[in-house]
C-alpha positions as CSV (number, residue, x, y, z in Angstrom):
1,X,-59.5,-36.0,-48.4
2,X,-56.9,-36.2,-51.2
3,X,-54.7,-39.2,-50.9
4,X,-52.4,-38.5,-53.8
5,X,-50.9,-35.1,-54.4
6,X,-52.4,-33.3,-57.5
7,X,-50.4,-32.1,-60.4
8,X,-48.3,-33.7,-63.2
9,X,-47.0,-37.1,-62.0
10,X,-45.9,-38.7,-65.2
11,X,-43.7,-37.7,-68.1
12,X,-44.7,-34.8,-70.4
13,X,-45.6,-37.5,-72.9
14,X,-48.8,-38.1,-70.9
15,X,-50.0,-34.5,-71.4
16,X,-50.5,-35.0,-75.1
17,X,-53.4,-37.3,-74.4
18,X,-55.2,-34.8,-72.1
19,X,-58.0,-32.6,-73.4
20,X,-57.8,-28.8,-72.8
21,X,-60.4,-28.8,-70.0
22,X,-59.0,-31.9,-68.3
23,X,-56.9,-31.9,-65.2
24,X,-54.5,-34.7,-64.5
25,X,-55.1,-36.2,-61.0
26,X,-52.5,-39.0,-61.0
27,X,-50.4,-40.9,-63.4
28,X,-48.7,-44.2,-62.4
29,X,-46.8,-47.0,-64.0
30,X,-47.8,-50.6,-63.3
31,X,-46.1,-52.1,-60.3
32,X,-42.6,-53.4,-61.0
33,X,-43.8,-56.9,-60.0
34,X,-45.1,-57.1,-63.5
35,X,-41.5,-57.7,-64.6
36,X,-40.9,-60.7,-62.3
37,X,-42.0,-63.5,-64.7
38,X,-39.8,-62.2,-67.6
39,X,-36.8,-61.5,-65.3
40,X,-37.2,-65.0,-63.7
41,X,-37.2,-66.7,-67.1
42,X,-34.2,-64.6,-68.2
43,X,-32.2,-65.6,-65.1
44,X,-33.3,-69.2,-65.4
45,X,-32.2,-69.2,-69.1
46,X,-28.8,-67.8,-68.2
47,X,-28.3,-70.4,-65.4
48,X,-29.4,-73.2,-67.7
49,X,-27.1,-72.0,-70.5
50,X,-24.2,-72.0,-68.0
51,X,-25.1,-75.5,-66.8
52,X,-25.3,-76.9,-70.3
53,X,-22.0,-75.1,-71.2
54,X,-20.3,-77.0,-68.3
55,X,-22.0,-80.4,-69.1
56,X,-21.6,-80.4,-72.9
57,X,-18.1,-79.0,-73.1
58,X,-17.2,-80.8,-76.3
59,X,-20.5,-80.3,-78.2
60,X,-20.3,-76.9,-79.8
61,X,-23.7,-76.9,-81.5
62,X,-25.5,-77.7,-78.2
63,X,-23.7,-74.8,-76.4
64,X,-24.5,-72.5,-79.3
65,X,-28.2,-73.4,-79.3
66,X,-28.5,-73.0,-75.5
67,X,-26.8,-69.6,-75.6
68,X,-29.0,-68.4,-78.5
69,X,-32.1,-69.4,-76.4
70,X,-30.7,-67.7,-73.3
71,X,-30.0,-64.5,-75.4
72,X,-33.6,-64.7,-76.6
73,X,-35.1,-64.7,-73.1
74,X,-32.8,-61.9,-72.0
75,X,-33.8,-59.7,-75.0
76,X,-37.5,-60.6,-74.2
77,X,-37.0,-59.4,-70.6
78,X,-35.4,-56.2,-71.8
79,X,-38.3,-55.5,-74.2
80,X,-40.8,-56.2,-71.3
81,X,-38.9,-53.7,-69.1
82,X,-39.0,-51.1,-71.8
83,X,-42.7,-51.7,-72.4
84,X,-43.4,-51.4,-68.7
85,X,-41.5,-48.1,-68.6
86,X,-43.8,-46.5,-71.2
87,X,-47.1,-48.0,-69.9
88,X,-49.2,-45.6,-67.7
89,X,-52.5,-45.5,-66.0
90,X,-53.6,-41.8,-65.9
91,X,-56.6,-40.6,-63.9
92,X,-58.0,-37.2,-64.8
93,X,-61.0,-35.4,-63.5
94,X,-62.9,-36.6,-66.6
95,X,-61.4,-39.9,-67.7
96,X,-59.4,-43.0,-66.9
97,X,-56.7,-43.4,-69.6
98,X,-54.4,-46.4,-70.3
99,X,-51.3,-45.6,-72.3
100,X,-49.1,-48.4,-73.6
101,X,-47.0,-49.4,-76.6
102,X,-43.3,-49.4,-77.1
103,X,-43.0,-48.9,-80.9
104,X,-46.6,-47.8,-81.6
105,X,-48.6,-46.0,-78.9
106,X,-52.0,-46.9,-77.8
107,X,-54.2,-44.7,-75.6
108,X,-57.5,-46.1,-74.4
109,X,-59.8,-43.7,-72.4
110,X,-62.9,-44.5,-70.3
111,X,-65.1,-41.5,-69.2
112,X,-65.5,-41.6,-65.5
113,X,-69.3,-41.3,-65.8
114,X,-69.3,-44.5,-67.9
115,X,-67.4,-46.5,-65.2
116,X,-69.7,-49.0,-63.5
117,X,-68.9,-51.4,-60.7
118,X,-65.3,-50.4,-60.1
119,X,-63.8,-53.3,-58.2
120,X,-60.5,-53.9,-56.5
121,X,-58.9,-57.4,-56.0
122,X,-55.7,-58.1,-54.2
123,X,-54.1,-61.6,-54.4
124,X,-51.8,-62.9,-51.7
125,X,-48.8,-61.9,-53.8
126,X,-50.3,-58.5,-54.5
127,X,-50.8,-57.9,-50.8
128,X,-47.3,-58.9,-50.1
129,X,-45.7,-56.8,-52.8
130,X,-48.2,-53.9,-52.8
131,X,-50.2,-54.1,-56.0
132,X,-53.8,-54.9,-57.0
133,X,-56.2,-55.4,-59.9
134,X,-59.0,-53.0,-60.9
135,X,-62.0,-54.5,-62.6
136,X,-64.1,-51.9,-64.4
137,X,-67.3,-52.3,-66.4
138,X,-67.3,-49.8,-69.2
139,X,-69.3,-51.4,-72.0
140,X,-67.5,-54.7,-71.0
141,X,-65.3,-56.0,-68.3
142,X,-61.8,-54.4,-68.3
143,X,-59.1,-55.7,-66.0
144,X,-56.2,-53.4,-65.1
145,X,-53.6,-55.4,-63.3
146,X,-50.5,-54.6,-61.2
147,X,-51.8,-51.3,-59.9
148,X,-49.5,-49.7,-57.3
149,X,-51.0,-48.2,-54.2
150,X,-54.4,-49.9,-55.1
151,X,-56.4,-48.7,-52.1
152,X,-55.4,-45.1,-52.5
153,X,-56.1,-45.1,-56.3
154,X,-59.4,-46.9,-55.7
155,X,-60.5,-44.2,-53.2
156,X,-59.2,-41.4,-55.5
157,X,-61.3,-42.7,-58.4
158,X,-64.4,-43.0,-56.2
159,X,-63.8,-39.5,-54.9
160,X,-63.8,-38.3,-58.5
161,X,-66.9,-40.3,-59.3
162,X,-69.0,-39.2,-56.3
163,X,-67.7,-35.7,-55.2
164,X,-71.1,-34.4,-54.3
165,X,-71.9,-37.1,-51.8
166,X,-68.7,-36.3,-49.9
167,X,-69.5,-32.5,-49.9
168,X,-73.0,-33.3,-48.6
169,X,-71.6,-35.4,-45.8
170,X,-69.3,-32.6,-44.8
171,X,-72.2,-30.2,-44.6
172,X,-74.2,-32.7,-42.5
173,X,-71.4,-33.1,-40.1
174,X,-71.0,-29.3,-39.6
175,X,-73.0,-29.4,-36.3
176,X,-76.6,-28.7,-37.4
177,X,-78.0,-31.5,-35.2
178,X,-76.6,-31.2,-31.7
179,X,-73.0,-29.9,-32.1
180,X,-70.0,-31.1,-34.0
181,X,-70.5,-34.4,-35.8
182,X,-74.3,-34.4,-35.5
183,X,-76.5,-36.0,-32.8
184,X,-74.0,-38.8,-32.1
185,X,-71.1,-36.6,-31.3
186,X,-67.7,-36.5,-33.2
187,X,-67.4,-40.3,-33.3
188,X,-70.8,-40.8,-35.0
189,X,-73.1,-43.8,-34.2
190,X,-71.8,-46.9,-32.7
191,X,-71.5,-49.6,-35.4
192,X,-71.1,-53.3,-35.1
193,X,-69.8,-55.6,-37.8
194,X,-73.3,-57.2,-37.8
195,X,-74.7,-53.8,-39.0
196,X,-72.4,-53.8,-42.0
């Protein structure tokens, strides 16, 4: 079962990193929650600058320093937002590609066959806001954080990693052993949590 519609999902910029025989399955940006720390600091800096402006009304150098610092954190938030905008996770039928970089581009690819122990972690904040973290062993541990739709992407990558097993299960459930769904009927065997 395909959970995410196939076809180009990112900008045309992503296509330049694909090989001729590769098919893009999905391309996503990191979750917008990645921007929360920078935006929080920027808003806090502006509020602090306004508070100091009211308190130190006669001290011009203090107001100047505070507004310069506030301007710095606002510019930093803008740069973070632009960097988030050009950062993509691309899953193809052959590789997992991480594309990042505002001024200089960086593309890091991991062949799907080399991926080992793909893990998914969701913190309390991630569950609330809808993001997760992938941990991948590909010659070393790689963490990919702020993944949107984490369960769907996790299943999509596993479907690409193990397509034959799914096809074999479909063939086994075709009714060879006692009708549709095998000997246990359409629902399959009764399972208990203790069996898992």
